[in-house]
DOMARMI-290211 format. One record per atom (N, C-alpha, C): residue number from 1; chain; atom name; x negated, y negated, z. Coordinates in steps of 0.02 Angstrom, whole numbers, plus 50000, padded with zeros to 5 digits. Each point is the difference from the previous one (the first is absolute). Example, Ala and Ser with C-alpha at 12.3 -4.5 7.8 and 13.67 -1.06 7.14 Angstrom:
% residues 2
+-----+-------+------+-------+-------+-------+
:   n : chain : atom :     X :     Y :     Z :
+-----+-------+------+-------+-------+-------+
:   1 :     A :    N : 49340 : 50284 : 50390 :
:   1 :     A :   CA : 50045 : 49941 : 50000 :
:   1 :     A :    C : 49955 : 49940 : 50000 :
:   2 :     A :    N : 50018 : 49947 : 49964 :
:   2 :     A :   CA : 49958 : 49941 : 50003 :
:   2 :     A :    C : 50039 : 49945 : 50037 :
+-----+-------+------+-------+-------+-------+
This chain:
% residues 115
+-----+-------+------+-------+-------+-------+
:   n : chain : atom :     X :     Y :     Z :
+-----+-------+------+-------+-------+-------+
:   1 :     A :    N : 44484 : 47667 : 58562 :
:   1 :     A :   CA : 50032 : 50006 : 49936 :
:   1 :     A :    C : 49954 : 49974 : 49944 :
:   2 :     A :    N : 49966 : 49945 : 50014 :
:   2 :     A :   CA : 49955 : 49972 : 49949 :
:   2 :     A :    C : 49944 : 50049 : 49984 :
:   3 :     A :    N : 49975 : 50033 : 50050 :
:   3 :     A :   CA : 49947 : 50049 : 49989 :
:   3 :     A :    C : 50024 : 50058 : 49956 :
:   4 :     A :    N : 50060 : 50025 : 50014 :
:   4 :     A :   CA : 50026 : 50055 : 49961 :
:   4 :     A :    C : 50012 : 49980 : 49927 :
:   5 :     A :    N : 50033 : 49944 : 49990 :
:   5 :     A :   CA : 50013 : 49977 : 49931 :
:   5 :     A :    C : 49935 : 49986 : 49964 :
:   6 :     A :    N : 49954 : 49965 : 50033 :
:   6 :     A :   CA : 49936 : 49985 : 49969 :
:   6 :     A :    C : 49960 : 50061 : 49984 :
:   7 :     A :    N : 50004 : 50052 : 50042 :
:   7 :     A :   CA : 49964 : 50062 : 49987 :
:   7 :     A :    C : 50025 : 50035 : 49938 :
:   8 :     A :    N : 50065 : 49997 : 49988 :
:   8 :     A :   CA : 50029 : 50036 : 49943 :
:   8 :     A :    C : 49998 : 49960 : 49935 :
:   9 :     A :    N : 50017 : 49935 : 50003 :
:   9 :     A :   CA : 50005 : 49963 : 49936 :
:   9 :     A :    C : 49958 : 49937 : 49998 :
:  10 :     A :    N : 49962 : 49985 : 50053 :
:  10 :     A :   CA : 49962 : 49939 : 50002 :
:  10 :     A :    C : 49942 : 49999 : 49952 :
:  11 :     A :    N : 49997 : 49946 : 49959 :
:  11 :     A :   CA : 49945 : 49993 : 49952 :
:  11 :     A :    C : 49971 : 49929 : 50000 :
:  12 :     A :    N : 50042 : 49950 : 50012 :
:  12 :     A :   CA : 49979 : 49930 : 49995 :
:  12 :     A :    C : 49974 : 49975 : 50067 :
:  13 :     A :    N : 49936 : 49983 : 50006 :
:  13 :     A :   CA : 49974 : 49977 : 50064 :
:  13 :     A :    C : 50037 : 49937 : 50025 :
:  14 :     A :    N : 50012 : 49999 : 50065 :
:  14 :     A :   CA : 50038 : 49945 : 50031 :
:  14 :     A :    C : 49954 : 49943 : 50020 :
:  15 :     A :    N : 49943 : 50016 : 50030 :
:  15 :     A :   CA : 49955 : 49948 : 50025 :
:  15 :     A :    C : 49929 : 50027 : 50005 :
:  16 :     A :    N : 49951 : 49958 : 49983 :
:  16 :     A :   CA : 49931 : 50023 : 50008 :
:  16 :     A :    C : 49980 : 50009 : 50074 :
:  17 :     A :    N : 50039 : 49971 : 50045 :
:  17 :     A :   CA : 49986 : 50008 : 50071 :
:  17 :     A :    C : 50008 : 50073 : 50021 :
:  18 :     A :    N : 50051 : 50031 : 49972 :
:  18 :     A :   CA : 50015 : 50070 : 50017 :
:  18 :     A :    C : 50012 : 50037 : 49934 :
:  19 :     A :    N : 49946 : 50027 : 49970 :
:  19 :     A :   CA : 50004 : 50026 : 49933 :
:  19 :     A :    C : 50045 : 50061 : 49990 :
:  20 :     A :    N : 50018 : 50035 : 50052 :
:  20 :     A :   CA : 50044 : 50059 : 49992 :
:  20 :     A :    C : 50074 : 49981 : 49998 :
:  21 :     A :    N : 50016 : 49939 : 50018 :
:  21 :     A :   CA : 50070 : 49978 : 49998 :
:  21 :     A :    C : 50019 : 49984 : 49928 :
:  22 :     A :    N : 50061 : 50019 : 49981 :
:  22 :     A :   CA : 50024 : 49986 : 49933 :
:  22 :     A :    C : 50065 : 49961 : 50002 :
:  23 :     A :    N : 50014 : 49966 : 49943 :
:  23 :     A :   CA : 50063 : 49964 : 49995 :
:  23 :     A :    C : 50059 : 50049 : 50003 :
:  24 :     A :    N : 49992 : 50057 : 49969 :
:  24 :     A :   CA : 50054 : 50050 : 50000 :
:  24 :     A :    C : 50014 : 50024 : 50070 :
:  25 :     A :    N : 49947 : 50013 : 50038 :
:  25 :     A :   CA : 50009 : 50022 : 50069 :
:  25 :     A :    C : 50032 : 49947 : 50043 :
:  26 :     A :    N : 49978 : 49939 : 49991 :
:  26 :     A :   CA : 50027 : 49945 : 50040 :
:  26 :     A :    C : 50074 : 49988 : 49985 :
:  27 :     A :    N : 50016 : 49996 : 49936 :
:  27 :     A :   CA : 50070 : 49990 : 49981 :
:  27 :     A :    C : 50044 : 50059 : 50018 :
:  28 :     A :    N : 49975 : 50061 : 49987 :
:  28 :     A :   CA : 50039 : 50059 : 50017 :
:  28 :     A :    C : 50010 : 50008 : 50074 :
:  29 :     A :    N : 49948 : 49983 : 50039 :
:  29 :     A :   CA : 50006 : 50003 : 50072 :
:  29 :     A :    C : 50051 : 49951 : 50027 :
:  30 :     A :    N : 49999 : 49939 : 49973 :
:  30 :     A :   CA : 50049 : 49949 : 50021 :
:  30 :     A :    C : 50071 : 50022 : 49981 :
:  31 :     A :    N : 50008 : 50026 : 49939 :
:  31 :     A :   CA : 50066 : 50022 : 49978 :
:  31 :     A :    C : 50026 : 50058 : 50042 :
:  32 :     A :    N : 49959 : 50051 : 50012 :
:  32 :     A :   CA : 50022 : 50056 : 50040 :
:  32 :     A :    C : 50013 : 49981 : 50073 :
:  33 :     A :    N : 49962 : 49953 : 50026 :
:  33 :     A :   CA : 50012 : 49976 : 50068 :
:  33 :     A :    C : 50067 : 49964 : 50003 :
:  34 :     A :    N : 50016 : 49960 : 49950 :
:  34 :     A :   CA : 50064 : 49965 : 49998 :
:  34 :     A :    C : 50058 : 50050 : 49992 :
:  35 :     A :    N : 49989 : 50052 : 49959 :
:  35 :     A :   CA : 50053 : 50051 : 49992 :
:  35 :     A :    C : 50012 : 50036 : 50066 :
:  36 :     A :    N : 49945 : 50018 : 50034 :
:  36 :     A :   CA : 50007 : 50033 : 50065 :
:  36 :     A :    C : 50036 : 49956 : 50051 :
:  37 :     A :    N : 49982 : 49936 : 50001 :
:  37 :     A :   CA : 50033 : 49954 : 50046 :
:  37 :     A :    C : 50073 : 49991 : 49981 :
:  38 :     A :    N : 50014 : 50000 : 49934 :
:  38 :     A :   CA : 50069 : 49994 : 49978 :
:  38 :     A :    C : 50042 : 50059 : 50021 :
:  39 :     A :    N : 49972 : 50060 : 49994 :
:  39 :     A :   CA : 50037 : 50060 : 50022 :
:  39 :     A :    C : 50012 : 49997 : 50075 :
:  40 :     A :    N : 49948 : 49982 : 50037 :
:  40 :     A :   CA : 50009 : 49994 : 50073 :
:  40 :     A :    C : 50052 : 49947 : 50017 :
:  41 :     A :    N : 49995 : 49943 : 49966 :
:  41 :     A :   CA : 50047 : 49945 : 50013 :
:  41 :     A :    C : 50071 : 50017 : 49981 :
:  42 :     A :    N : 50009 : 50042 : 49950 :
:  42 :     A :   CA : 50067 : 50020 : 49979 :
:  42 :     A :    C : 50035 : 50041 : 50055 :
:  43 :     A :    N : 49962 : 50043 : 50032 :
:  43 :     A :   CA : 50029 : 50043 : 50052 :
:  43 :     A :    C : 49997 : 49968 : 50070 :
:  44 :     A :    N : 49955 : 49952 : 50009 :
:  44 :     A :   CA : 49995 : 49965 : 50064 :
:  44 :     A :    C : 50040 : 49936 : 49995 :
:  45 :     A :    N : 50041 : 49988 : 50049 :
:  45 :     A :   CA : 50042 : 49941 : 49997 :
:  45 :     A :    C : 49977 : 49946 : 50050 :
:  46 :     A :    N : 49935 : 50001 : 50016 :
:  46 :     A :   CA : 49975 : 49950 : 50047 :
:  46 :     A :    C : 49986 : 49933 : 49966 :
:  47 :     A :    N : 49976 : 50002 : 49937 :
:  47 :     A :   CA : 49986 : 49939 : 49962 :
:  47 :     A :    C : 50028 : 50009 : 49930 :
:  48 :     A :    N : 50002 : 49945 : 49963 :
:  48 :     A :   CA : 50024 : 50003 : 49931 :
:  48 :     A :    C : 49949 : 50038 : 49956 :
:  49 :     A :    N : 50024 : 50031 : 49948 :
:  49 :     A :   CA : 49958 : 50037 : 49954 :
:  49 :     A :    C : 49946 : 49955 : 49970 :
:  50 :     A :    N : 50019 : 49939 : 49982 :
:  50 :     A :   CA : 49952 : 49953 : 49969 :
:  50 :     A :    C : 49944 : 49983 : 50049 :
:  51 :     A :    N : 50015 : 49998 : 50065 :
:  51 :     A :   CA : 49948 : 49986 : 50050 :
:  51 :     A :    C : 49950 : 50057 : 50004 :
:  52 :     A :    N : 50024 : 50062 : 49999 :
:  52 :     A :   CA : 49954 : 50057 : 50002 :
:  52 :     A :    C : 49954 : 49999 : 49940 :
:  53 :     A :    N : 50028 : 49985 : 49941 :
:  53 :     A :   CA : 49960 : 50001 : 49940 :
:  53 :     A :    C : 49951 : 49941 : 49998 :
:  54 :     A :    N : 50021 : 49943 : 50026 :
:  54 :     A :   CA : 49955 : 49942 : 50003 :
:  54 :     A :    C : 49942 : 50013 : 50048 :
:  55 :     A :    N : 50015 : 50032 : 50056 :
:  55 :     A :   CA : 49947 : 50018 : 50047 :
:  55 :     A :    C : 49951 : 50050 : 49969 :
:  56 :     A :    N : 50026 : 50047 : 49960 :
:  56 :     A :   CA : 49957 : 50049 : 49967 :
:  56 :     A :    C : 49955 : 49965 : 49949 :
:  57 :     A :    N : 50027 : 49953 : 49962 :
:  57 :     A :   CA : 49959 : 49962 : 49952 :
:  57 :     A :    C : 49948 : 49958 : 50037 :
:  58 :     A :    N : 50020 : 49970 : 50054 :
:  58 :     A :   CA : 49953 : 49960 : 50041 :
:  58 :     A :    C : 49943 : 50045 : 50025 :
:  59 :     A :    N : 50017 : 50059 : 50024 :
:  59 :     A :   CA : 49949 : 50046 : 50026 :
:  59 :     A :    C : 49954 : 50023 : 49944 :
:  60 :     A :    N : 50028 : 50014 : 49941 :
:  60 :     A :   CA : 49959 : 50024 : 49945 :
:  60 :     A :    C : 49951 : 49946 : 49976 :
:  61 :     A :    N : 50024 : 49939 : 49991 :
:  61 :     A :   CA : 49957 : 49946 : 49975 :
:  61 :     A :    C : 49949 : 49979 : 50052 :
:  62 :     A :    N : 50024 : 49985 : 50061 :
:  62 :     A :   CA : 49954 : 49978 : 50053 :
:  62 :     A :    C : 49953 : 50056 : 50021 :
:  63 :     A :    N : 50025 : 50062 : 49999 :
:  63 :     A :   CA : 49957 : 50056 : 50018 :
:  63 :     A :    C : 49943 : 50009 : 49950 :
:  64 :     A :    N : 50015 : 49992 : 49936 :
:  64 :     A :   CA : 49947 : 50003 : 49949 :
:  64 :     A :    C : 49950 : 49944 : 50010 :
:  65 :     A :    N : 50025 : 49941 : 50015 :
:  65 :     A :   CA : 49955 : 49943 : 50014 :
:  65 :     A :    C : 49955 : 50015 : 50060 :
:  66 :     A :    N : 50028 : 50028 : 50053 :
:  66 :     A :   CA : 49960 : 50017 : 50059 :
:  66 :     A :    C : 49947 : 50051 : 49985 :
:  67 :     A :    N : 50017 : 50049 : 49959 :
:  67 :     A :   CA : 49951 : 50051 : 49981 :
:  67 :     A :    C : 49943 : 49970 : 49959 :
:  68 :     A :    N : 50018 : 49954 : 49954 :
:  68 :     A :   CA : 49948 : 49968 : 49960 :
:  68 :     A :    C : 49955 : 49955 : 50041 :
:  69 :     A :    N : 50029 : 49964 : 50048 :
:  69 :     A :   CA : 49960 : 49957 : 50044 :
:  69 :     A :    C : 49951 : 50041 : 50041 :
:  70 :     A :    N : 50024 : 50056 : 50027 :
:  70 :     A :   CA : 49956 : 50043 : 50040 :
:  70 :     A :    C : 49945 : 50031 : 49957 :
:  71 :     A :    N : 50017 : 50019 : 49939 :
:  71 :     A :   CA : 49950 : 50028 : 49954 :
:  71 :     A :    C : 49947 : 49947 : 49983 :
:  72 :     A :    N : 50021 : 49939 : 49990 :
:  72 :     A :   CA : 49953 : 49945 : 49985 :
:  72 :     A :    C : 49954 : 49988 : 50059 :
:  73 :     A :    N : 50028 : 50000 : 50060 :
:  73 :     A :   CA : 49958 : 49990 : 50060 :
:  73 :     A :    C : 49949 : 50056 : 50007 :
:  74 :     A :    N : 50019 : 50062 : 49986 :
:  74 :     A :   CA : 49953 : 50056 : 50004 :
:  74 :     A :    C : 49944 : 49992 : 49948 :
:  75 :     A :    N : 50018 : 49979 : 49940 :
:  75 :     A :   CA : 49949 : 49991 : 49949 :
:  75 :     A :    C : 49953 : 49943 : 50017 :
:  76 :     A :    N : 50026 : 49948 : 50029 :
:  76 :     A :   CA : 49958 : 49944 : 50021 :
:  76 :     A :    C : 49952 : 50021 : 50055 :
:  77 :     A :    N : 50022 : 50045 : 50043 :
:  77 :     A :   CA : 49958 : 50024 : 50055 :
:  77 :     A :    C : 49957 : 50059 : 49978 :
:  78 :     A :    N : 50010 : 50023 : 49939 :
:  78 :     A :   CA : 49962 : 50055 : 49971 :
:  78 :     A :    C : 50007 : 50065 : 50041 :
:  79 :     A :    N : 50063 : 50016 : 50018 :
:  79 :     A :   CA : 50015 : 50062 : 50035 :
:  79 :     A :    C : 50054 : 50038 : 49962 :
:  80 :     A :    N : 49996 : 50066 : 50002 :
:  80 :     A :   CA : 50049 : 50040 : 49965 :
:  80 :     A :    C : 50063 : 50011 : 50043 :
:  81 :     A :    N : 49990 : 50016 : 50063 :
:  81 :     A :   CA : 50056 : 50013 : 50045 :
:  81 :     A :    C : 49999 : 49949 : 50056 :
:  82 :     A :    N : 50061 : 49984 : 50024 :
:  82 :     A :   CA : 50005 : 49951 : 50054 :
:  82 :     A :    C : 49990 : 50031 : 50069 :
:  83 :     A :    N : 49986 : 50064 : 50003 :
:  83 :     A :   CA : 49988 : 50033 : 50064 :
:  83 :     A :    C : 49993 : 50075 : 49990 :
:  84 :     A :    N : 49982 : 50034 : 50054 :
:  84 :     A :   CA : 49991 : 50073 : 49997 :
:  84 :     A :    C : 50048 : 50037 : 50046 :
:  85 :     A :    N : 50046 : 49964 : 50030 :
:  85 :     A :   CA : 50046 : 50030 : 50048 :
:  85 :     A :    C : 50043 : 50055 : 49966 :
:  86 :     A :    N : 50017 : 49990 : 49937 :
:  86 :     A :   CA : 50041 : 50047 : 49963 :
:  86 :     A :    C : 49962 : 50023 : 49939 :
:  87 :     A :    N : 49959 : 50051 : 50006 :
:  87 :     A :   CA : 49958 : 50022 : 49943 :
:  87 :     A :    C : 50042 : 50017 : 49938 :
:  88 :     A :    N : 49975 : 49977 : 49943 :
:  88 :     A :   CA : 50034 : 50013 : 49937 :
:  88 :     A :    C : 50055 : 49951 : 49984 :
:  89 :     A :    N : 50014 : 49954 : 50045 :
:  89 :     A :   CA : 50054 : 49952 : 49989 :
:  89 :     A :    C : 49976 : 49928 : 49994 :
:  90 :     A :    N : 49936 : 49988 : 49998 :
:  90 :     A :   CA : 49975 : 49933 : 49991 :
:  90 :     A :    C : 50002 : 49956 : 50062 :
:  91 :     A :    N : 50021 : 50026 : 50055 :
:  91 :     A :   CA : 50002 : 49961 : 50061 :
:  91 :     A :    C : 50071 : 49977 : 50017 :
:  92 :     A :    N : 50009 : 49979 : 50061 :
:  92 :     A :   CA : 50066 : 49979 : 50025 :
:  92 :     A :    C : 50026 : 49940 : 49962 :
:  93 :     A :    N : 49957 : 49952 : 49984 :
:  93 :     A :   CA : 50023 : 49941 : 49965 :
:  93 :     A :    C : 50028 : 50017 : 49931 :
:  94 :     A :    N : 49973 : 50051 : 49968 :
:  94 :     A :   CA : 50026 : 50022 : 49935 :
:  94 :     A :    C : 50071 : 50027 : 50007 :
:  95 :     A :    N : 50018 : 50026 : 50057 :
:  95 :     A :   CA : 50067 : 50027 : 50010 :
:  95 :     A :    C : 50051 : 49945 : 50014 :
:  96 :     A :    N : 49978 : 49943 : 50027 :
:  96 :     A :   CA : 50047 : 49949 : 50021 :
:  96 :     A :    C : 49994 : 49933 : 49963 :
:  97 :     A :    N : 49955 : 49996 : 49950 :
:  97 :     A :   CA : 49989 : 49937 : 49966 :
:  97 :     A :    C : 50064 : 49974 : 49967 :
:  98 :     A :    N : 50039 : 50043 : 49970 :
:  98 :     A :   CA : 50062 : 49979 : 49968 :
:  98 :     A :    C : 50050 : 49975 : 50051 :
:  99 :     A :    N : 50006 : 50036 : 50055 :
:  99 :     A :   CA : 50047 : 49982 : 50053 :
:  99 :     A :    C : 49983 : 49933 : 50031 :
: 100 :     A :    N : 49936 : 49987 : 50009 :
: 100 :     A :   CA : 49979 : 49937 : 50032 :
: 100 :     A :    C : 50022 : 49939 : 49961 :
: 101 :     A :    N : 50005 : 50005 : 49934 :
: 101 :     A :   CA : 50022 : 49944 : 49959 :
: 101 :     A :    C : 50075 : 50003 : 49988 :
: 102 :     A :    N : 50027 : 50060 : 49989 :
: 102 :     A :   CA : 50071 : 50006 : 49983 :
: 102 :     A :    C : 50046 : 49983 : 50059 :
: 103 :     A :    N : 49980 : 50017 : 50061 :
: 103 :     A :   CA : 50043 : 49989 : 50058 :
: 103 :     A :    C : 50018 : 49926 : 50010 :
: 104 :     A :    N : 49952 : 49953 : 49995 :
: 104 :     A :   CA : 50020 : 49930 : 50008 :
: 104 :     A :    C : 50048 : 49976 : 49945 :
: 105 :     A :    N : 49990 : 50023 : 49938 :
: 105 :     A :   CA : 50045 : 49981 : 49946 :
: 105 :     A :    C : 50070 : 50028 : 50012 :
: 106 :     A :    N : 50004 : 50062 : 50022 :
: 106 :     A :   CA : 50065 : 50030 : 50016 :
: 106 :     A :    C : 50033 : 49962 : 50057 :
: 107 :     A :    N : 49962 : 49981 : 50050 :
: 107 :     A :   CA : 50027 : 49962 : 50056 :
: 107 :     A :    C : 50029 : 49933 : 49976 :
: 108 :     A :    N : 49964 : 49966 : 49957 :
: 108 :     A :   CA : 50024 : 49936 : 49974 :
: 108 :     A :    C : 50065 : 50010 : 49961 :
: 109 :     A :    N : 50003 : 50053 : 49960 :
: 109 :     A :   CA : 50062 : 50014 : 49963 :
: 109 :     A :    C : 50057 : 50012 : 50048 :
: 110 :     A :    N : 49990 : 50042 : 50050 :
: 110 :     A :   CA : 50052 : 50016 : 50048 :
: 110 :     A :    C : 50021 : 49937 : 50038 :
: 111 :     A :    N : 49953 : 49960 : 50021 :
: 111 :     A :   CA : 50014 : 49941 : 50041 :
: 111 :     A :    C : 50038 : 49946 : 49961 :
: 112 :     A :    N : 49978 : 49987 : 49939 :
: 112 :     A :   CA : 50029 : 49944 : 49962 :
: 112 :     A :    C : 50057 : 50020 : 49953 :
: 113 :     A :    N : 50003 : 50061 : 49977 :
: 113 :     A :   CA : 50051 : 50020 : 49953 :
: 113 :     A :    C : 50055 : 50040 : 50033 :
: 114 :     A :    N : 49982 : 50048 : 50041 :
: 114 :     A :   CA : 50049 : 50045 : 50030 :
: 114 :     A :    C : 50030 : 49972 : 50064 :
: 115 :     A :    N : 49967 : 49952 : 50030 :
: 115 :     A :   CA : 50023 : 49974 : 50065 :
: 115 :     A :    C : 50058 : 49953 : 49992 :
+-----+-------+------+-------+-------+-------+
């Protein structure tokens, strides 16, 4: 979602670590992710709506942090892609960098707030 919003309306750079990221894309991505989780939570009765939306916000913020950390590590190592296993996608680590950071934050939320 952040990529789509940033592609259409993104103008303000978010971080020098990752120059293509914009504030508009980051905020729009977080908002659309929370809206999607809210819609899912409204129709799914497994957890409260507020929990779905909090998990979406957690994933958006921590996922962005994970992406920035991985981008910084690549720049420090002076490499463009983290691997060649998936050509055109920057490597496997580029596909999972957000998840690697967001998953522990989501787990902590579920364990301490929802439990």
